[in-house]
N, C-alpha and C positions, 0 to 999 in steps of 0.2 A: 366347325369341322373338328372331330377328334384327332389328336395328335399321334401321328404314327410312333413317336417315341414312348407315350404312354400305352399305345396299344402292343408295342413291340415288348416293352417292360412288363407288362401284365401277362403275356403269353410266354415270355422267354426270362425266367428267373435268374438273377446273377449267378456267378460261378460260385459254388457252395466250398466250404473250406478245403475239402478234399481235391476237389478240381483246381484250386487255386494254388495249392502246394506244388501241384505237378510242374516239372520242367522249370522250376524257378532259379534263377541265377542267385550266386550268394552275394554277400555286401560289396566284396571288392569288384566282383564283375559287373553288379548293379551301378557302381559308381562309374565305371568304365563306359557302360552303355549310355549313361545319362551325360556323360562327358561326350561321346562320339555324337549322339543325337544333336547337342547344341552345337557343336563344330560344324556338323553338315547342315543344320539349317541355318546357321549364321553364313555360312559359304554361299549358300542359295540367294540369302537376301543381300549379301554383300556383292557378290560376283554376277548374280543372274543365275536362272537355272541351268543345270547341266544337263546335256542332251540324256544322261541315264536317268534322269526323272521324266517318266512318260505321261504319267495320269496326274495332271497338274490341278489339284482342287485341295481343300482343307485336309479331308483325309488322306489324300493321294501323298500330301507332304509329311505325314507321320508315317504312312507305309514305306515311303521311299528312305526316309531316314533310319527307320528300324532296319530295314533289309540291309542298308549300305553299312551301318555299323555293327551289324552281324557277321560280316564277311571279313576275309582277310584283306589288309590294306599293303599291297605290295606297292614296288615303284610304278609300274603301268597304271594301277589304279589311281595312286596319288596325282601322277601327271594328268590323267583323264580329268581328275576332278579339280586341278590348279591348286593343289595342296603340296606341292612340293616346297621343300625349305620351311614349311610350317611346323611348329611343335604340335604334336598331336598325342592322343592318349594312347596307351598301350593297347594291343589287339585284345579282344576277349578268348579266353580258351576256346579253340574250336570244338571240343567235345561238348561244352555247354551250350555255344552259339549255334551250331549247325541245326538241332532239332527244332529252334525256335525262329529260324529264317524263313520266311514264305509260309509261314504255319498259323494264320490268324484263324481262330475259331469264328464258325458262322452259326447263323440262327437254326440251320437244317442240321446241325451236328457235324458236318464236314470242316476239313480244313483247307487253308490255300492263300495265294499270295494276295487275293483281293478281298477286301471287306467293305461295306458302305461305314459312314460315319456312325449311324446307330450302331452295327454290329461291331465295330472297333471298340467302342465303349461300352455297351451292354455286355459282349461275351468275352473281352480281353482287358477289362480294368477293373479296379475296385475303387469304389467312393472313398474321396479323402475329407471334403467339406466344402464350405462354400465361401471362406476367406482366404484371400490370396496369402495371407502371412502363412497358411498351412502348406503352400506349394513348395516342391523340391523341382530342381532343374528337370525337363522333360515331361513334367505334368501336363495333363491336357485340361483345357477349359472348354466346358461343353455347353451349348445353347440349344434351345427348342424353341422354335419358332410355330409349331403347329404343323404346317405342312412342309418344313425345312429344318435341317439340323445343322450345326456348325461347330468346327472344332479350332482352338488356338492352342498355342503351345508356350508354357512358360519356359524362359530362357535362363532364369536366374536373376537378371535384372530388368528384362523386358519381355515383350508378349510378340510372338511371331505367328503369323498365319498366311493362308493363301486364300483370296477372295472368291475363287471358284470360276473367276472370268480372266481371260487374257486377250488384250486388245492391243492395237499398235502403239508403241510406246509405254505399254503398262503391262507387266508380266504377272500381276496379281499378287505379289508377294509384298507383305506389309510388316512393318517392326513399331511397335508403340511401347512407350513407357505406360506403367500402369495409370499414373495421373491423367495421361492424355486420353485412355480408354474410359475412366471414370468420369471425365469432362465432357463428353460426346452429347451432344443436344439429343440424338437418339438413343434413350435411354434403355431399351432394348439390349444394347451391347455394353452394358456396364455390369463388369464383374461384381456385382453388389449382392447381399443377402436380402434385400428390398425387391430385387429384380426376379419376376417369376419367369423370365426367359433364360436365366442364368441357372442352369440345372445345378452346376458346382464344378469342382476340380476332381479329376479321376488320375489314377496312377495305374501303368501298365503292369497287369497282373503278375508277370514274371519277374519284376523287381523285387528285390529283397526289402 
């Protein structure tokens, strides 16, 4: 069976240089966004999913973290997220953040709060490489399994993701060191250059 990712990639070329320059955060804002994304995902792993996160799968984790990172983080928000008393990054300038929030590019040219894993990567990121040494915090690991695709997030020292399944006693969130993932017996999940299922590292297009 042909991979939906391969078909999508053939029919929907990656962002061209002009598109990728639009609505790009500057270096400092990009650092703040990376910091917020890792803080938010770590909080989900550490405390369990907040009710604010409704679409709980691998792409949903990324959409949630980006949307919450780009908003204002007032006292009520920090309380609702269980982040009171924690050292947090500064807010991203609202003028730069607001146009990016809930504005994912879709395959049909529209924009909105929801995109699939394929659309998130193909239309909203740029390819970095296939070696973890190239990763920066909040970069995405993308896998293609033919009839399914999957995203993980590089957190700086570990990898976080959602399995796409929620069961009693299992919220679906996982956090693994790279060595653990590289040692998995199911080699399809290894982020290695010799793994054809590992498409590679991708970076959000609006980061500097």
